[in-house]
C-alpha positions in Angstrom: 61.1 -35.3 -35.3 57.6 -36.8 -34.2 55.2 -34.4 -32.6 54.5 -35.9 -29.0 53.0 -34.5 -25.8 55.3 -32.0 -24.2 57.0 -31.1 -27.7 59.0 -32.7 -30.3 61.3 -35.5 -29.8 63.8 -37.4 -31.9 62.9 -40.7 -33.1 66.4 -42.5 -32.4 67.0 -41.2 -28.7 63.5 -40.4 -27.8 64.6 -37.4 -25.4 63.2 -34.0 -25.6 65.3 -31.5 -27.7 62.5 -28.7 -28.4 58.9 -27.9 -28.4 56.7 -25.3 -29.9 54.8 -22.9 -27.5 52.5 -19.7 -27.7 52.1 -16.7 -25.5 50.4 -13.3 -26.0 53.8 -11.6 -26.2 55.8 -13.4 -28.9 53.2 -15.5 -30.4 54.2 -19.0 -31.5 58.1 -19.6 -30.6 60.2 -22.9 -30.6 61.8 -23.8 -27.1 65.1 -25.5 -27.1 66.8 -26.6 -23.9 70.4 -25.6 -22.9 72.0 -28.8 -23.6 71.0 -28.8 -27.2 71.5 -25.0 -28.2 74.4 -26.4 -30.3 72.2 -27.9 -32.6 69.9 -25.0 -33.4 70.1 -23.9 -37.0 71.4 -20.7 -38.2 68.1 -19.3 -39.5 66.9 -19.6 -36.0 66.0 -16.0 -34.3 66.6 -15.9 -30.5 63.6 -14.3 -28.9 64.3 -14.9 -24.9 66.1 -16.9 -22.6 64.6 -18.7 -19.6 66.2 -20.7 -16.8 66.7 -24.1 -18.6 66.0 -23.2 -22.0 66.1 -20.4 -24.8 63.1 -19.5 -27.1 63.4 -18.9 -30.9 61.5 -17.9 -33.9 61.7 -18.6 -37.7 60.1 -17.0 -40.5 58.2 -20.3 -41.6 56.9 -20.4 -37.8 55.6 -16.7 -38.4 53.8 -17.5 -41.4 52.0 -20.3 -39.8 51.2 -18.0 -36.8 49.8 -15.4 -39.2 48.0 -18.3 -41.1 46.4 -19.7 -38.0 45.5 -16.1 -36.3 43.9 -14.9 -39.7 42.1 -17.9 -39.8 40.5 -17.5 -36.2 39.8 -14.0 -37.3 37.9 -15.1 -40.5 36.3 -17.5 -38.8 34.6 -14.9 -36.4 34.0 -12.9 -39.4 32.3 -15.3 -41.2 30.3 -16.1 -38.3 29.2 -12.7 -37.7 28.3 -12.4 -41.6 26.3 -15.7 -41.3 24.3 -14.4 -38.1 23.7 -11.0 -39.8 22.4 -12.5 -42.9 20.0 -14.8 -40.6 19.1 -11.8 -38.8 17.9 -9.9 -41.8 16.2 -13.0 -43.2 14.2 -13.4 -39.9 13.4 -9.8 -39.8 11.7 -10.1 -43.5 9.3 -12.8 -42.3 9.0 -11.2 -38.5 5.3 -11.4 -39.2 4.9 -14.8 -40.3 7.2 -16.1 -37.5 5.4 -14.2 -34.7 2.0 -15.4 -35.8 3.8 -19.0 -36.0 5.1 -18.7 -32.1 1.8 -17.3 -31.0 -0.1 -20.2 -32.5 2.3 -22.8 -31.3 2.2 -21.1 -27.7 -1.6 -21.1 -27.9 -1.5 -24.7 -29.2 0.9 -25.8 -26.5 -1.6 -24.2 -23.7 -4.9 -25.6 -25.2 -3.1 -29.2 -25.6 -1.8 -29.2 -21.8 -5.5 -28.0 -20.6 -6.9 -31.0 -22.4 -4.5 -33.5 -21.2 -4.9 -32.5 -17.6 -8.6 -32.2 -18.1 -8.8 -35.6 -19.1 -6.3 -37.2 -16.8 -8.1 -35.3 -13.7 -11.7 -35.6 -14.8 -12.4 -31.9 -15.3 -15.8 -30.6 -16.7 -16.4 -27.4 -18.8 -17.5 -24.6 -17.0 -20.5 -22.4 -18.2 -19.2 -18.8 -18.6 -21.7 -15.8 -18.7 -22.0 -12.3 -17.8 -24.1 -12.8 -14.7 -23.3 -12.0 -11.1 -23.5 -15.8 -9.6 -20.8 -18.3 -9.1 -22.2 -21.8 -8.6 -19.7 -24.9 -8.4 -20.8 -28.2 -7.6 -18.3 -30.7 -6.2 -15.2 -28.4 -6.6 -11.8 -29.5 -5.8 -8.3 -28.3 -5.2 -6.4 -28.8 -8.7 -2.9 -29.0 -6.7 -4.1 -30.4 -3.2 -6.1 -33.4 -4.5 -2.9 -34.4 -6.8 -0.7 -34.4 -3.5 -2.8 -36.8 -1.6 -1.4 -40.0 -1.0 -3.2 -41.8 2.1 -6.7 -40.2 1.8 -9.1 -38.9 -1.0 -9.6 -35.4 -1.6 -13.5 -34.0 -0.4 -15.1 -32.1 -2.9 -17.3 -29.2 -1.6 -20.0 -26.7 -3.3 -19.8 -23.1 -3.3 -22.4 -20.4 -4.2 -22.0 -16.7 -4.2 -24.0 -13.8 -5.8 -27.6 -12.9 -5.7 -28.4 -10.3 -2.6 -28.2 -13.1 0.3 -25.1 -14.6 -0.6 -22.4 -12.0 -0.9 -20.0 -12.4 1.9 -19.4 -16.0 3.1 -18.1 -16.0 6.6 -16.1 -19.4 7.0 -15.0 -20.4 10.5 -13.7 -24.1 11.9 -10.7 -25.7 13.4 -7.1 -25.2 12.4 -6.1 -27.6 9.6 -9.7 -28.3 8.7 -9.4 -27.1 5.3 -10.8 -23.7 5.2 -7.8 -22.4 3.4 -7.8 -25.0 0.7 -11.6 -24.1 0.3 -11.0 -20.4 -0.4 -8.2 -20.9 -2.9 -9.9 -23.8 -4.7 -13.0 -21.5 -5.2 -10.2 -18.6 -6.8 -8.3 -21.2 -8.8 -11.5 -22.6 -10.5 -12.7 -19.2 -11.6 -9.2 -18.3 -12.6 -8.9 -21.4 -14.7 -12.5 -21.1 -16.2 -11.8 -17.6 -17.4 -8.4 -18.9 -18.6 -10.3 -21.1 -20.9 -9.4 -24.2 -19.1 -11.7 -27.0 -17.6 -12.1 -27.0 -14.2 -11.7 -29.6 -11.2 -15.5 -29.9 -10.3 -18.8 -31.8 -11.1 -20.2 -28.7 -12.8 -19.6 -25.0 -12.4 -21.2 -21.9 -13.6 -18.9 -18.8 -13.5 -20.1 -15.3 -13.8 -16.9 -13.2 -15.3 -15.2 -11.5 -12.5 -13.0 -8.2 -13.4 -10.6 -9.2 -10.7 -9.4 -11.7 -8.0 -8.5 -10.1 -5.0 -6.5 -12.4 -2.1 -5.6 -11.4 1.3 -3.8 -14.6 2.2 -0.8 -16.1 4.3 1.6 -14.0 6.5 4.8 -12.3 5.6 6.8 -9.2 6.3 9.1 -6.5 4.6 11.8 -6.0 6.9 13.9 -4.5 4.1 11.4 -1.4 4.2 10.6 -1.8 7.7 6.9 -3.1 7.3 5.8 -5.7 9.9 3.3 -8.6 8.9 0.6 -6.9 10.1 1.6 -3.7 7.9 2.0 -5.8 4.9 -1.4 -7.4 5.9 -3.0 -4.2 6.2 -1.7 -2.9 3.0 -3.2 -5.6 1.1 -6.5 -5.1 2.8 -6.4 -1.5 1.6 -5.8 -2.5 -1.9 -8.8 -4.4 -2.0 -11.1 -2.0 -0.3 -10.0 0.8 -2.4 -10.1 -1.4 -6.0 -12.7 -3.9 -5.5 -16.0 -3.7 -7.3 -19.4 -5.6 -7.1 -17.9 -8.0 -10.2 -14.6 -8.7 -8.2 -13.9 -11.6 -6.3 -12.4 -11.2 -2.7 -10.7 -14.0 -1.0 -9.9 -13.2 2.9 -7.9 -15.6 4.6 -7.9 -13.9 8.1 -7.6 -10.3 8.8 -6.3 -8.7 12.1 -4.4 -11.5 13.6 -1.3 -9.5 13.9 -2.5 -7.1 16.4 -4.3 -7.2 19.8 -7.6 -9.3 20.0 -9.9 -6.6 20.1 -8.4 -4.4 17.5 -8.0 -7.3 15.0 -11.7 -8.3 15.5 -12.8 -4.6 15.0 -10.8 -4.0 11.9 -12.3 -7.9 10.7 -15.9 -6.6 11.3 -15.5 -3.2 9.4 -13.7 -4.9 6.7 -16.6 -7.5 6.4 -19.3 -4.3 6.6 -17.6 -2.3 4.0 -17.3 -4.8 1.5 -21.2 -5.4 2.0 -21.4 -1.9 1.0 -19.3 -1.8 -2.1 -21.4 -0.4 -5.4 -24.6 -0.9 -3.1 -24.8 -4.6 -3.8 -21.4 -5.7 -2.1 -18.5 -7.5 -3.4 -18.5 -11.6 -3.8 -16.3 -12.2 -0.7 -15.0 -15.3 1.0 -13.8 -14.7 4.4 -12.2 -17.5 6.5 -11.5 -16.3 10.1 -11.2 -17.6 13.7 -12.9 -14.4 15.1 -16.2 -16.4 15.8 -17.9 -13.1 16.4 -18.3 -12.1 13.0 -20.7 -15.1 12.6 -23.1 -12.1 14.2 -23.1 -10.2 10.8 -25.4 -12.8 9.4 -28.1 -11.7 11.8 -27.4 -8.0 11.2 -26.7 -7.5 7.5 -28.2 -9.0 4.2 -25.8 -10.9 2.2 -24.0 -12.6 4.9 -24.1 -16.4 5.2 -22.1 -18.4 7.7 -20.4 -21.8 6.9 -18.0 -23.9 8.7 -15.8 -26.8 8.2 -17.3 -29.9 10.0 -15.2 -32.3 12.5 -15.8 -35.1 14.6 -15.0 -35.1 18.3 -13.6 -38.3 19.8 -12.6 -37.5 23.2 -9.4 -35.4 23.2 -8.9 -36.1 19.4 -10.8 -34.7 16.5 -11.3 -36.0 13.0 -11.6 -33.5 9.9 -14.3 -34.1 8.0 -13.2 -31.6 5.2 -16.7 -30.8 4.6 -18.3 -27.4 4.3 -21.7 -27.0 6.1 -24.2 -24.1 6.7 -23.7 -22.2 10.2 -20.8 -21.0 12.5 -18.8 -22.4 14.9 -17.5 -20.9 18.5 -14.2 -23.2 18.6 -11.2 -23.6 16.8 -9.6 -26.4 18.5 -6.4 -24.9 18.7 -5.0 -26.8 21.9 -5.9 -30.0 20.1 -4.0 -29.3 17.1 -1.2 -28.2 19.7 -1.4 -31.7 21.3 -1.1 -33.8 18.0 2.0 -31.4 17.1 3.7 -32.6 20.5 3.7 -29.6 22.7 4.4 -30.9 26.2 1.3 -32.2 28.2 1.9 -29.4 31.2 1.4 -26.8 28.4 -1.7 -28.2 27.0 -3.2 -28.7 30.8 -2.2 -25.1 31.5 -3.6 -23.8 28.0 -6.9 -25.4 28.8 -7.1 -23.6 32.0 -6.3 -20.3 30.5 -9.0 -20.9 27.8 -11.5 -22.0 30.5 -10.8 -18.6 32.4 -11.0 -16.6 29.1 -14.2 -18.1 28.2 -15.6 -17.3 31.6 -14.8 -13.6 31.0 -15.7 -13.5 27.4 -17.9 -10.5 26.3 -19.6 -10.5 22.8 -19.0 -8.0 20.5 -22.7 -6.5 20.6 -21.7 -5.9 24.5 -24.0 -8.8 25.8 -22.5 -10.5 28.8 -21.8 -14.1 27.9 -19.9 -15.2 31.1 -20.6 -18.6 32.2 -20.2 -18.3 35.9 -23.7 -16.9 37.1 -22.6 -16.2 40.6 -24.1 -12.9 42.0 -21.5 -10.1 42.4 -23.1 -9.6 46.1 -21.7 -12.8 47.2 -18.8 -13.4 45.0 -15.3 -14.1 46.7 -13.4 -10.7 46.1 -9.8 -12.0 44.3 -8.1 -11.5 41.5 -8.8 -13.9 38.3 -6.4 -14.4 35.9 -7.5 -11.5 33.4 -9.4 -9.3 35.5 -10.7 -8.5 39.1 -13.9 -9.8 40.2 -16.3 -6.9 41.3 -15.6 -5.5 44.7 -18.6 -5.3 47.1 -17.2 -2.3 49.0 -16.5 -0.2 45.8 -20.5 -1.5 44.6 -21.6 0.0 48.0 -19.9 3.0 48.0 -21.0 3.7 44.2 -24.6 3.6 45.3 -24.5 6.4 47.9 -25.4 9.8 47.2 -22.9 12.0 49.0 -24.9 15.3 48.2 -27.3 14.3 51.2 -25.1 12.1 53.3 -25.1 13.7 57.0 -22.1 13.2 59.2 -23.3 10.3 61.2 -24.6 8.8 58.3 -20.8 9.2 56.8 -19.3 7.6 59.6 -21.8 4.5 59.7 -21.0 4.2 56.1 -17.5 4.0 56.6 -17.8 1.4 59.2 -19.9 -0.9 57.2 -17.6 -0.3 54.2 -14.7 -1.7 56.5 -17.0 -4.8 57.5 -17.6 -5.5 53.9 -13.9 -5.3 53.0 -12.7 -7.3 55.9 -15.7 -10.1 55.4 -15.9 -9.9 51.4 -19.7 -9.6 52.0 -22.4 -6.9 52.1 -23.6 -6.4 55.9 -27.1 -4.9 56.6 -27.3 -1.5 57.4 
């Protein structure tokens, strides 16, 4: 009989008589259909009956089964013996293998550093134990490779000494503040890893750690809001940074009220200036423009901004960092570019104008643009606060300890006329 798919078939009639199968209960067996049971030899041993056939075993089949299963066990045993021998041999040469692996890994890293440096015009940084960080023409190693329709604009950076410990970086949304902060951190990290860096030149004073507070995320599983996560990161920085550290802060205090957030950002900046008496080298990007006032109040603070060019309602990102602060974030222009409906943009401009008219600086100096005397201002509720009430102001001027009954009646009459007319009447 020839072995065909599905079983053994007779060469003459080409119809199925029997087939060999296997299961975990009987092992190998010969299955013969019921119409052919009369052909079963005498030495076949019946083991099982099915609906259309019966299954038999033979002594020779069992011998074959033992041979096959034994071969499988022997194969596993031989495989394990070979593995054990290899393991013992490797253990005997563990030190040379580790040294080779370490050398291969170092060679791979250094070869990669060299290839990337040659392809992307990196330079060899000068590494010293000084306190200065000087970068000329620095670039972001990832962003510059991802740009297709524009060329990356390089920027300089200087941190160190006594006058440049805290750089407050302001500027519009999307202008490149975050890119600038990250590229400085990456250049320092790459230099201390032994890599060339994306810059025209760089002198890096070794830092003990790089601390960052960037991005925004929450941890809902542990019940921490975005602001709480931000404060945890800030606390870690303030409790562990030293004068040899590099701190990168990309916004602080944005998850709470304006005055709360500004107060926290202000206090964090002042604290960083006091660490180890000389302060921490810090890059601080913020939309709190009031932080620019720190430069005039503390030694070691420098204001920088990302330059832009205004063309009507449009703004052009120049991507260049220059000295000085800014008092605009151009958020409404960015919203317009993103496709926010025109009526929302118009309303936002109205609200912004109202806010700017009632703005008060951190130092407590009134910076309101409208210089209308309170005594002649129309009494009405503005969008965010009530204008001074002339009647209330008049009442606050009265010394009630010396007021006679007649003077009180006269005062009451005058206050009623003020309330009706919205202006102070002559006594």
